[in-house]
N, C-alpha and C positions, 0 to 999 in steps of 0.2 A: 493369773494365767495370761500368757502372751498371745497376742493376735498376730498372725502372719498375713501380711498384705500381699495381694496379687500384684504383679509388676506394674500394671497400668494404674492400680489404686495407689501403689507406693509412689509413683511419679506424681500423681495428683496431690498426694499428701505433702510431698517435698515442696511442690510449687506453692501450696497453700501456706505452709510454714514459712517459706521464703517471703511471701507477700506480707504476712503478719509481722515477721521479724524486721524487714526493711522499712515497712511503714511505721512501725512503732517508734523509730528514732527520728522521724521526719520533723522538720522545723515546725514550730507552732505558727509560723508566718505562712500565709497562703502564697504558693508559688506565683499565682497570677497577680499578686499585689507587689511583687518585687520589680524594681527598675533594673532591667537587664542591660546595664552599662557599667562603666567604671565609676564608682561613687564611694566617697568616704563620709560616713554619717557621724562617727564619734569625733568630737572636736579635739580630744586629747591624743589622737593618733596622727602621726606625721611620717613623711617619707615612706609611703606605702608603695612598694615596687614588686612587680612580678616579671621575671626575665630569665633567660637561660642561665644556668649556674656558672657558666664560663664566659658570659658576655653581659656586662651590667647594663649596657645601653641597647641590648638586643630585643627582639620582638618576642612576645609570649606565645610562641608557636612550638609545638612538640611533634616529632615524628613518632607515630604509633609503633613502628617497628625498630626503634632505636632504644639504647639504654640511657639516653639523655634525660635530664630532669629540669624542671622549672624551679626557680628559687623565689620564694616569697619572703620579703623583708618588711618590717614596719616597726615603728618606735611608739611606745606609750610614754607620754611626757609627764614627769613630775607627779606621779601618783603610784600607789602600790599596784603591782601587776594584777591584772584581771585573769580569769580563766577563760581563754578564747577557744571556741570550737569552730569547726568548718565542715562544709559539705560542698559537693559539686553537682550542678544541674546541667543535664544535656539539653542543647538548644537547637532550634531550626537554623537554617542559613540566615534568616533575617531576625534572629535574636528574640525568639519566643520560646517558651518551654516546649520541648518535644514530647511526643506521646510515650517515649521509652520510660520504663520504670528503672529504678536505680540498679537492680541486679542484672538488667539487660545491657547496661553500658559500663559497669564497673564490678570489680571483685574487691571484697573487703567489707568495710563498715561504712554505712552512710553518714554517720556522725562520729567525728573524731576530735580529740583535743590537741591543741598546739602545745607541745611540751618543751620545745627548744627555745629558751629565752635566757638573756644575760644582761646584767646591769652595765651601764656605761662606766668607763674608766676615767676617773679624775676630771670629769666635766662639770662646769658650773651649772649647766642645765642637766638635771638628773633625768635619765630615761631608761626604760627597759626595752631592749632590742629583741624582737621575736623573729624566728625564722621557721620556714617549713619547706620541705621538698615535695614536689608532685611529679610523678607518682612516688609512693613510699610503701613500706611494708603493710600499712593499714589500708591503702587505697591504690588500686591499679585500674587503669582505664582500658576498656576492651573494644571501644568503638571510636571511630574518627568523628569529627564534627566540631561544633562550637560548644564551649563549656563556660558556665558562670561559676566562679569560686565565691562562695558566701561565707564570710567570717562573722561570727556572732557571739554574743554573751548571753548566758542563761540567766533568767530572772524569774521571780515569783509570778509576775504578770505576763510571762511569755518571753520567747527569745527576742533579743534586740540585735538587729543587724549592725555590725561595726563598720564593715565596708564590703564592697563587691569588686571583683576583678574578672574581666573576660580573658579567656585564652582559647587557643585552637589546637586541635590534634588532627594531624593529616596522615594520609597514606599516599605515597607517590606512585599512583597507579596510572593516571592519565598523562599523556605527553602534551606539553604546551610550549609553543614557541611564540616570540613576540618581540616588539621593540617600542621605544618611546620616540614619537615624532613630534615636530612642532605643529601647532594649530594650522589648519589649512585655510580657513576663511581669513580675509584680510584683517578683521578686527582682532583675531586671535593669534596671528602669525608670530608676533614678537614677544608675547608674554604668556602664552598658554602651551601646555604639553598634553599630548593624547597618547593613550596606549592602544596599539593594534596587536591582536594576538589570534592564534589559531590553535584549536583543540583537535588532536587526532582522535578518531573514533576507535582506534586500536585498543582492545582491552575493555571497552565499554559496550554494554548491551543497550543500544539506543534505538528506540522505536518512535520517540517523540522528543527530539532534542530541546525544543522550546520549553517543554515542561520538566524534563529530566535534568537539564543542565542549568545551574544557577551560578554564574560568575559574579564575584564581588571584588571591587577594586577600591583601595584606599591609598591616600598619599601619606607617607611617613608615619603610619599608625595614628593618624588624626581622624577620628571617627566622624567628625562633622564634615569630612570631605567624601564620605562613602558614596560610591556609585554602584547601583545594582538594578536588577529587574530590567535590563536592556536586552533586546532581541539579538540574534545572530544576523549578520548581513549577507552571508552566503553559506551554502552547504553543498557538498558533493559526496561521492561514495567513501571518501577517506577522511575528510576534515569538516569541522564546523568553524567558520571564520567570523571574527568580530572586528570589523574595521568601519568606523564611523567618523564623520567629521565633527560631530557635536555631542555624541552620547557618552563617550568615555574621555571627557575633556576636563582638564584641571588648570586652575590659575597657577603658574609656575612660582609666583611670589619671588622671594629673595632668600639668600642664605640667612640662617638664624643669627641674631645677635648673641653675644656670649659674655660671660664674666667668670672669674675664678677667685675664690677666697679660701683656698686651702691653707693659707698662711695668715695667722692673726697678728703677727709681729711686723710684717712688711706688707705694703700695698701690692697686691697681685694685679693681674691683668684687669683693666677697666675698673679698678677700685680706687676711689678718690681719697677716702678717709676711713680710718678704723678707730672707734672710740669704745671705751668700756664704761657704761653707766649702769651701776649695779641694779639688777642682777644679770644684765645681758650685754654682750657685745653688740655694737651698732655699726653696720657696714653701709657707707654711703658710696654708691656707684657714680661714675662719671655721668653727666647729663647726656641723654640721647637726643638725637635730632631726627626729624623725618627724613626718610631716604627715597621718597617718591621720585624725585628728579635727579637722583644721584646715579652715576654709571654703575654697572654691575661690579660687585666686589667678590673676588674669589676667596672664599673662606672655607676651611675644612671644618664644618660643623658636625654635630651628631643628630641632626634632623629633629631638634626640639627636645631631646632627652637630657639627662644629666648623670653624672657619676659622683659618688661620695668619695672625697679625698681629704686628708689632713696632714699637716707637717708639725703637729703639736709635740710629737715624741721622736726620739732618735729611731725607735722601732715603730714604723707606721704600717705594720702588717695587718692591723685590724681596724680599719677606718669605721666600720659599722658601729663599733662601741667606743672608739676614741675620738671621733669627730665631734666638734662643739656645735651647738645651735646658736644662731645670731639673728638679729633683726636687720633685714636688708632693705635699703631704700632705693626705689627706682624713680627716675625723673625723665619725663619726655617733654622737651621744650616745644611750646606752641603759643603763639602770641595772644590768641583770644580763645576762650572756650567755645567748643562747637555746640550749636543748637540741635536739639532733637537727635543726639547721637551719644552713645556710650563707648568708652575706650576700655579695653581689657588687656591685661598682661596674660600672654598665651604661651603654652608649652607644657611639658611634663611637670614643671615646677608648680603649676596650678591645676594639674590633672586634666589639662586641655578643656577645662570647664569655663563657661561664660556665666559667672554669677557674682554675687556681692563680694565674695572672697577674692575675686580676681579683677574687679572693676576699679579703675583709677579715678581719683578725684582731682579737680582742677584747683590749683593754688594761685590766687590772683596776685600775690606778692612776688612769687618766683616765676610766674607765667609758665608754669609747668603742670602737666598731669603727673600725679605722684601716687605711689603705692608702697606700703610696707608689707613685707612677707617674712615669716618666721621659717628660716631655712637651715638645713644642715650643711656643714662645710663641704665644698666640692666645686666642680666645674659644671656650669649651667648654660643651656641654650634658652632663648626666649625671643618673643617678638610682640609687637603691639597690634591689636585688632580693633577695627571700628565696626560698630553695629548701628546702622541708621534706623532710628525708631519710627520713621515715617514710611519706610518701605517694607521689604519682606523680612527684615531683621536677620538677613543672612550675613554672616561674618565677612568682612572685607579684609583680606590678607594683604592687599597692596596699597591701601590708602596711605599708610605710614611707612611701609617697607619698600614700595616699588615692586615691579614684577619684570622678570627677565627670562627669556627662553633658555639662557645658559645655566640657570640655577640647577644644582644637583639635587634631585629628589629621588627617593625610593618610592616605587609603586608596588604595593603588595597585592598580588592576585590570588584569591581563594576560589577554587573551583569546586562547587558542591554538585553532587550527583545522587539522584534518587533512582536506584535500580528497580526493575520490575518486581512488584510484590513486596517491596521494602516499605517500612514505616518511618524512616528517618533520612536525613540528608548526610551522606558521606562526604567528607572533605578529601577528594581524590587527587588534588594537586595544590601545592603552595609554591609560588615562585615570586622572587623579588626582582623587579626590573629597575635598574638605575639609569636615570636620564643621561648620565655621562658615559655609560658603558655600552652604547649601541654599536 
């Protein structure tokens, strides 16, 4: 005998079923234990990228109202392909898990398998290339804000996180204008840049702008440069103004260094030597020198990113599966080792992380700081960072690179808004300001 539910009871039943259904597939890993940053945990995964499908060096930012997609790529090196699964977690403006449940910010399934993968073609280093589009038919996002993509492997003793990647979904609701200006104070004037911007109140229900608006600014998608939780400097009936001498201030640094090894037969840009020592190609780059006292050099870099490219075949339309992996040697000339300081290779090629995998070691024979990285063929940006162990351990971008007010940098402004009665941070504006386009 069938039971007919009254409308209000039917609604409650549907909500209960949804809660049970979506929670049933949740990760066995506690959300509060996850590091909400870009991190690769599996040692056999390389070249993990999340970017717009039509722009390899673009930022992982998606317009909620568009048909655009983000493309995830990664390679599993020299082992049988694993079954990878993924989920997405909605986050607050400062990258903590939000209070929204999955069905409140997405349509589809909370847990999905990555099914698109392909073996490399005629490469000495065998790898499986995996791809995923976001959104897709199994997952559609319904809210703006910050998201953490979690890719994991199922195991008998629980889900094992393979890597995490941050991305942002925005609605272009608020109007923002701004420009990059040189530092005002004397000590900042020649080598610092600051962002001044104004938010229009139009379209926003603002009763307490200090609490409801949360602007976040980062330089070139380098999360260790993030500036947030700063107050507005002025407010009137129409606008909220953020103009400070010292609160939204960045070291301009220098243009990124670069090299290109898309050709394994001829030395490309900044490649000194190519050797094949079975089973790997070995690429030795030209030795770098400190640029602290060098004049500004105008170079069209890609702000720390890289693109995968190869010339191994006449048809080079599929570099994702045709590019070879090689061991690349970096050398930074310095007469004596620095005391109480660590030197790191920095850029998207090391995930912008300062850890043992990116730290250089000093070679007394060559009088160089050196590092070997296992990289896929392509064009790369990089720089050298110093971290003084006696002080705040804040990375110094200018010790080896110099710093120039003319440096072209992108400044990514994310404007988060908590509307009255809401329980999450909407991302209501995303704007990129370039220091050369004022």
